[in-house]
C-alpha positions as CSV (number, residue, x, y, z in Angstrom):
1,M,12.2,-12.2,-4.8
2,L,14.0,-15.6,-4.9
3,E,12.1,-18.4,-6.6
4,G,8.8,-16.7,-5.9
5,K,9.5,-16.0,-2.2
6,T,9.7,-12.5,-0.8
7,I,13.0,-11.6,0.8
8,G,13.6,-9.0,3.6
9,V,16.9,-7.8,5.1
10,V,17.0,-6.4,8.6
11,I,19.9,-4.0,9.3
12,P,20.5,-2.9,12.9
13,A,22.5,0.3,12.9
14,Y,24.0,2.4,15.7
15,N,26.3,5.3,14.8
16,E,27.0,4.1,11.3
17,E,26.7,7.3,9.2
18,Y,29.9,6.7,7.3
19,Q,29.1,3.0,6.5
20,I,25.4,2.7,6.2
21,E,24.9,4.1,2.6
22,M,27.6,1.7,1.3
23,V,25.8,-1.2,3.1
24,I,22.4,-0.3,1.7
25,G,23.7,0.3,-1.7
26,G,25.3,-3.2,-1.8
27,I,22.1,-5.1,-1.1
28,P,21.2,-7.3,-4.1
29,D,18.2,-6.5,-6.3
30,F,16.3,-9.6,-5.4
31,V,15.7,-8.2,-1.9
32,D,12.1,-6.9,-1.6
33,R,12.5,-4.9,1.6
34,I,15.5,-3.5,3.5
35,V,14.3,-2.8,7.0
36,L,16.9,-0.5,8.7
37,I,16.6,-0.1,12.5
38,N,18.2,3.0,13.7
39,D,19.0,2.2,17.4
40,H,18.8,5.9,18.5
41,S,22.2,6.8,16.9
42,K,23.9,9.9,18.2
43,D,25.5,10.7,14.8
44,G,23.9,11.3,11.4
45,T,22.8,7.7,10.7
46,S,19.1,8.6,10.7
47,E,19.5,11.6,8.4
48,V,21.5,9.6,5.9
49,V,18.9,6.9,5.7
50,R,16.0,9.4,5.6
51,K,17.5,10.9,2.4
52,L,17.6,7.5,0.8
53,V,14.0,6.7,1.9
54,D,12.8,10.0,0.4
55,A,14.7,9.4,-2.8
56,P,12.5,8.9,-5.9
57,G,14.0,5.5,-6.7
58,N,12.9,4.0,-3.3
59,R,10.2,1.9,-4.7
60,S,9.8,-1.9,-4.7
61,A,8.5,-4.0,-7.5
62,H,6.2,-5.8,-5.0
63,V,3.5,-4.0,-3.0
64,I,3.3,-5.6,0.5
65,H,0.5,-4.9,3.0
66,D,0.1,-5.7,6.7
67,V,-1.0,-9.2,7.4
68,E,-4.1,-8.0,9.2
69,K,-6.8,-10.1,7.7
70,P,-8.3,-12.2,10.5
71,P,-8.8,-16.0,10.1
72,P,-12.2,-17.2,8.9
73,R,-14.6,-17.6,11.9
74,G,-16.0,-21.0,12.7
75,I,-16.7,-23.4,15.5
76,Y,-13.1,-24.7,15.3
77,S,-11.3,-21.4,14.7
78,A,-10.8,-20.3,18.3
79,A,-7.1,-21.2,18.3
80,E,-6.3,-19.3,15.1
81,E,-8.3,-16.3,16.2
82,L,-6.3,-16.2,19.5
83,I,-3.0,-16.4,17.7
84,W,-4.0,-13.6,15.3
85,E,-5.2,-11.4,18.1
86,R,-2.0,-11.8,20.1
87,N,0.2,-11.2,17.1
88,R,-1.7,-7.9,16.4
89,E,-1.3,-6.7,20.0
90,E,2.3,-7.9,20.7
91,I,3.8,-4.7,19.3
92,R,3.2,-3.0,22.7
93,F,5.8,-5.4,24.3
94,F,8.6,-4.2,22.0
95,K,10.8,-1.2,22.7
96,P,9.1,2.1,21.6
97,S,9.8,2.9,18.0
98,A,8.4,4.8,15.0
99,V,8.3,3.9,11.2
100,Y,9.6,6.9,9.3
101,N,8.1,5.9,5.9
102,R,4.9,7.4,4.7
103,T,4.2,4.6,2.2
104,P,5.9,1.5,3.7
105,W,3.7,-0.8,1.6
106,Q,5.5,0.3,-1.6
107,D,8.9,1.5,-0.3
108,R,11.9,-0.8,-0.7
109,L,13.9,0.8,2.1
110,I,12.1,1.0,5.5
111,L,13.4,3.1,8.3
112,I,12.4,2.4,11.9
113,D,13.8,4.8,14.6
114,M,14.0,3.4,18.1
115,A,12.9,6.0,20.7
116,K,16.0,5.2,22.8
117,N,19.1,3.0,22.5
118,S,17.9,-0.5,23.2
119,G,20.7,-2.9,22.0
120,V,21.4,-4.8,18.9
121,G,19.1,-7.7,19.9
122,A,16.1,-5.4,20.5
123,A,16.7,-3.7,17.2
124,I,16.8,-6.9,15.3
125,A,13.7,-8.1,17.1
126,R,11.8,-5.0,16.0
127,G,12.9,-5.6,12.4
128,Y,11.8,-9.2,12.6
129,K,8.4,-8.0,13.9
130,W,8.0,-5.7,10.8
131,C,8.8,-8.5,8.4
132,K,6.5,-11.0,10.2
133,D,3.6,-8.5,10.1
134,H,4.1,-8.0,6.4
135,G,4.4,-11.6,5.4
136,I,8.0,-11.7,4.3
137,D,8.9,-15.3,3.5
138,C,12.6,-15.1,4.3
139,T,14.2,-12.5,6.5
140,A,18.0,-12.1,6.6
141,V,20.0,-10.0,9.1
142,M,23.1,-8.0,8.1
143,A,25.1,-5.7,10.2
144,G,25.2,-1.9,9.5
145,D,29.0,-1.7,9.7
146,G,29.8,-3.4,6.4
147,Q,31.3,-6.6,7.9
148,M,29.1,-8.9,5.9
149,D,29.5,-9.4,2.2
150,P,26.2,-8.8,0.4
151,G,27.4,-11.1,-2.3
152,E,26.9,-14.0,0.1
153,L,23.3,-13.1,0.9
154,E,21.8,-15.4,-1.7
155,S,23.7,-18.4,-0.3
156,I,22.3,-17.5,3.2
157,C,18.7,-17.2,2.0
158,M,18.5,-20.2,-0.5
159,P,18.3,-23.0,2.2
160,V,15.2,-21.2,3.6
161,V,13.7,-20.5,0.2
162,R,14.5,-23.8,-1.6
163,D,14.9,-26.4,1.1
164,G,12.5,-25.1,3.8
165,V,15.1,-24.7,6.5
166,D,13.9,-22.6,9.4
167,Y,17.1,-20.9,10.3
168,V,20.4,-20.4,8.4
169,K,23.5,-18.9,10.0
170,G,26.8,-18.0,8.6
171,N,30.0,-19.6,9.9
172,R,33.2,-17.6,9.6
173,L,35.3,-20.1,11.6
174,K,35.1,-22.7,8.8
175,H,36.5,-20.3,6.2
176,P,40.2,-21.0,5.4
177,S,41.1,-17.4,6.2
178,A,39.4,-17.3,9.7
179,F,42.5,-17.7,11.9
180,A,44.5,-15.2,9.9
181,I,41.9,-12.4,9.6
182,I,39.8,-12.6,12.8
183,P,41.5,-10.9,15.7
184,A,42.9,-13.5,18.1
185,V,40.9,-12.3,21.1
186,R,37.6,-12.5,19.1
187,F,38.5,-15.8,17.6
188,W,39.1,-17.5,20.9
189,G,36.3,-15.7,22.7
190,N,33.9,-16.8,19.9
191,S,35.2,-20.4,20.1
192,I,34.5,-20.5,23.9
193,L,31.0,-19.1,23.5
194,S,30.3,-21.5,20.7
195,I,31.1,-24.5,22.9
196,L,28.9,-23.2,25.7
197,T,26.1,-22.4,23.1
198,K,26.2,-26.0,21.8
199,M,25.3,-27.3,25.2
200,A,22.8,-24.6,26.0
201,S,21.0,-24.7,22.6
202,G,21.1,-28.4,21.7
203,Y,22.4,-27.6,18.3
204,W,25.6,-29.6,18.9
205,S,27.1,-29.1,15.4
206,V,27.1,-25.3,15.2
207,S,30.1,-23.0,15.7
208,D,30.7,-19.3,15.2
209,T,27.6,-18.7,17.3
210,Q,28.3,-14.9,17.4
211,T,27.9,-14.3,13.7
212,G,25.0,-12.0,12.9
213,Y,24.7,-13.1,9.2
214,T,21.5,-15.2,9.3
215,A,18.2,-15.9,7.5
216,I,15.0,-17.1,9.1
217,S,11.7,-18.4,7.7
218,A,8.3,-16.9,8.3
219,K,7.3,-20.1,10.1
220,A,10.2,-19.8,12.6
221,L,9.4,-16.1,13.2
222,N,5.9,-17.1,14.2
223,S,7.2,-19.9,16.4
224,I,9.0,-17.7,19.0
225,K,8.1,-14.6,21.0
226,L,10.2,-12.0,19.3
227,Y,9.9,-9.4,22.1
228,R,11.6,-11.7,24.5
229,I,14.8,-12.0,22.5
230,Y,17.8,-11.0,24.5
231,P,18.3,-7.3,23.7
232,S,22.1,-7.1,23.6
233,Y,25.0,-9.0,22.1
234,G,23.8,-12.3,23.4
235,M,21.0,-12.2,21.0
236,P,22.4,-14.9,18.5
237,N,22.9,-17.3,21.4
238,D,19.4,-16.7,22.8
239,M,17.9,-17.2,19.3
240,L,19.4,-20.6,19.0
241,V,18.0,-21.7,22.3
242,R,14.5,-20.4,21.5
243,L,14.5,-21.9,18.0
244,N,15.6,-25.3,19.4
245,I,12.8,-25.3,21.9
246,A,10.4,-24.6,19.0
247,Y,11.9,-27.6,17.1
248,C,13.2,-25.4,14.2
249,T,15.6,-26.8,11.7
250,L,19.0,-25.3,11.2
251,R,21.8,-25.2,8.6
252,E,25.2,-23.4,8.6
253,V,26.7,-21.8,5.5
254,T,30.4,-20.9,5.3
255,V,30.9,-17.1,4.9
256,K,34.1,-15.1,4.7
257,P,35.2,-13.0,7.7
258,V,35.3,-9.3,6.8
259,Y,37.4,-6.8,8.7
260,R,39.2,-3.5,8.0
261,V,36.4,-2.1,5.8
262,G,36.1,1.1,7.8
263,E,33.9,-0.4,10.6
264,R,34.2,0.8,14.2
265,S,33.5,-2.2,16.5
266,K,31.4,-1.6,19.5
267,L,31.9,-5.1,20.9
268,R,34.1,-5.6,23.9
269,V,34.8,-9.3,24.2
270,F,35.6,-9.5,27.9
271,K,32.7,-7.2,28.7
272,V,30.1,-9.5,27.1
273,L,31.7,-12.9,27.8
274,F,30.4,-13.3,31.3
275,P,26.9,-11.9,30.8
276,I,26.5,-14.2,27.7
277,G,27.9,-17.1,29.8
278,W,25.3,-16.5,32.5
279,L,22.6,-16.2,29.8
280,L,23.6,-19.6,28.4
281,F,23.6,-21.2,31.8
282,R,20.0,-20.1,32.4
283,S,19.0,-21.0,28.9
284,F,20.4,-24.5,29.2
285,F,18.0,-25.3,32.1
286,K,15.1,-23.4,30.4
287,R,15.5,-25.7,27.4
288,L,15.6,-28.8,29.5
289,W,12.5,-28.0,31.5
290,I,10.4,-26.7,28.6
291,K,11.4,-29.2,25.9
292,Y,12.1,-32.4,27.9
293,L,9.7,-32.1,30.8
294,F,6.7,-29.9,30.1
295,R,6.3,-30.6,26.3
296,D,7.6,-34.1,26.0
297,F,9.4,-36.0,28.7
298,H,12.8,-37.5,27.9
299,P,15.2,-39.5,30.1
300,L,18.0,-37.0,29.4
301,F,16.2,-34.5,31.7
302,L,16.8,-36.8,34.6
303,L,20.3,-37.7,33.6
304,Y,21.4,-34.1,33.3
305,H,20.1,-33.2,36.7
306,L,21.3,-36.4,38.3
307,G,24.8,-35.8,37.0
308,L,24.9,-32.2,38.1
309,I,23.6,-33.0,41.6
310,L,26.1,-35.9,42.1
311,L,29.0,-33.7,41.0
312,A,27.8,-30.9,43.3
313,C,27.7,-33.5,46.2
314,A,31.3,-34.4,45.4
315,L,32.6,-30.9,45.8
316,P,32.6,-30.9,49.6
317,F,34.7,-34.1,49.6
318,L,37.1,-32.5,47.0
319,V,37.5,-29.4,49.2
320,S,38.1,-31.6,52.3
321,M,40.7,-33.7,50.4
322,L,42.6,-30.6,49.2
323,S,42.5,-29.1,52.7
324,N,43.8,-32.3,54.3
325,A,46.6,-32.4,51.7
326,L,47.8,-29.0,52.9
327,K,48.0,-30.0,56.5
328,P,51.1,-31.9,57.7
329,G,50.2,-35.3,59.2
330,F,46.6,-35.3,58.0
331,S,45.2,-37.8,55.5
332,T,41.8,-38.2,53.9
333,P,39.7,-41.0,55.4
334,Q,39.3,-43.9,53.1
335,Q,35.5,-43.6,53.3
336,S,35.5,-40.0,52.1
337,L,37.8,-41.0,49.2
338,I,35.4,-43.8,48.2
339,F,32.4,-41.4,48.3
340,F,34.2,-38.8,46.2
341,I,35.2,-41.4,43.6
342,F,31.7,-42.9,43.4
343,L,30.0,-39.5,43.2
344,T,32.4,-38.2,40.6
345,I,32.4,-41.2,38.3
346,T,28.6,-41.7,38.5
347,G,28.0,-38.0,38.0
348,L,30.3,-37.8,34.9
349,Q,28.7,-40.9,33.4
350,S,25.2,-39.4,33.9
351,L,26.3,-36.2,32.2
352,L,27.9,-38.0,29.3
353,F,24.9,-40.2,28.7
354,A,22.6,-37.2,28.8
355,M,24.8,-35.3,26.3
356,W,24.9,-38.3,24.0
357,M,21.0,-38.5,24.1
358,D,20.8,-34.8,23.6
359,F,23.0,-35.0,20.5
360,Q,21.0,-37.9,19.1
361,D,17.7,-36.2,19.7
362,N,18.7,-32.9,18.1
363,E,20.5,-34.3,15.1
364,R,17.2,-34.4,13.2
365,L,17.0,-30.6,13.4
366,L,20.2,-30.1,11.4
367,K,19.5,-30.1,7.6
């Protein structure tokens, strides 16, 4: 525990039999539950973890039971009863899995085996669900490949525990060694996705959006639908969008980049860049419609859409101008040029005003 708050660590693992014991062994003593999600590994990951689960020393100092007690019934309790019922039944929306432990209420290390490979996002979501159902106050996420220093776990969790921040994420790009240690392709790919995620999520001051070293509060876990989290490598980006829609506060903590510790990376930057880009494009509009139209109208909703529509209308004029420039003796009519300039300038102004309003509105969520 940290300052009287229970701490859980979710570890997604796929084919990490050579690293996983080192990762588990490095988790600090203040962690009450280590929830390892074996994403249907093809190697001996599950066997290694099962031996650790069955070891005599796998006992926690704090007994934790399912949060199954229904809210008190009354004439005004219908909303609480509905939320409790939905939370109890939502497990059927998650990917099939099984808890290996026979006494999970007193075991420190919990093993959940996914029935089939479901992706890192789906594995983390399943770990989140376990921690939410067992009332963990602060849930961190660490990778199963050893690329996160467990010595930094306390600094990741403390803003949640002490300051009531809803979501804390590590930032490797701010570390002095980032440019030298992080492979160039990943560094620039991460930077591009960070820029796109700023716009899509509304958290304009974040960077290193692809880091998986995070901590989340119980309140935030109960604010989003965990089973709808993006199941693959775009999960950190999707989480930021969902948390912003739920008005969750955020803080970044500088962490060191860790490479060359025996990990075998399964991430292919160019393979995930475009799928995550498409996810962010859709998420941007989802955030605008849910947060700034349905829940609480804001002028930036109109300005964003107006700017995009005007720029889209300017495209045919741009194509015509470029086509005329390639034809000898042809010139663009003055009227078309005026329309193009008007649409482009007005569209860009609308977008810039919308982005400024977006930044101002979401600044309150950064703590």
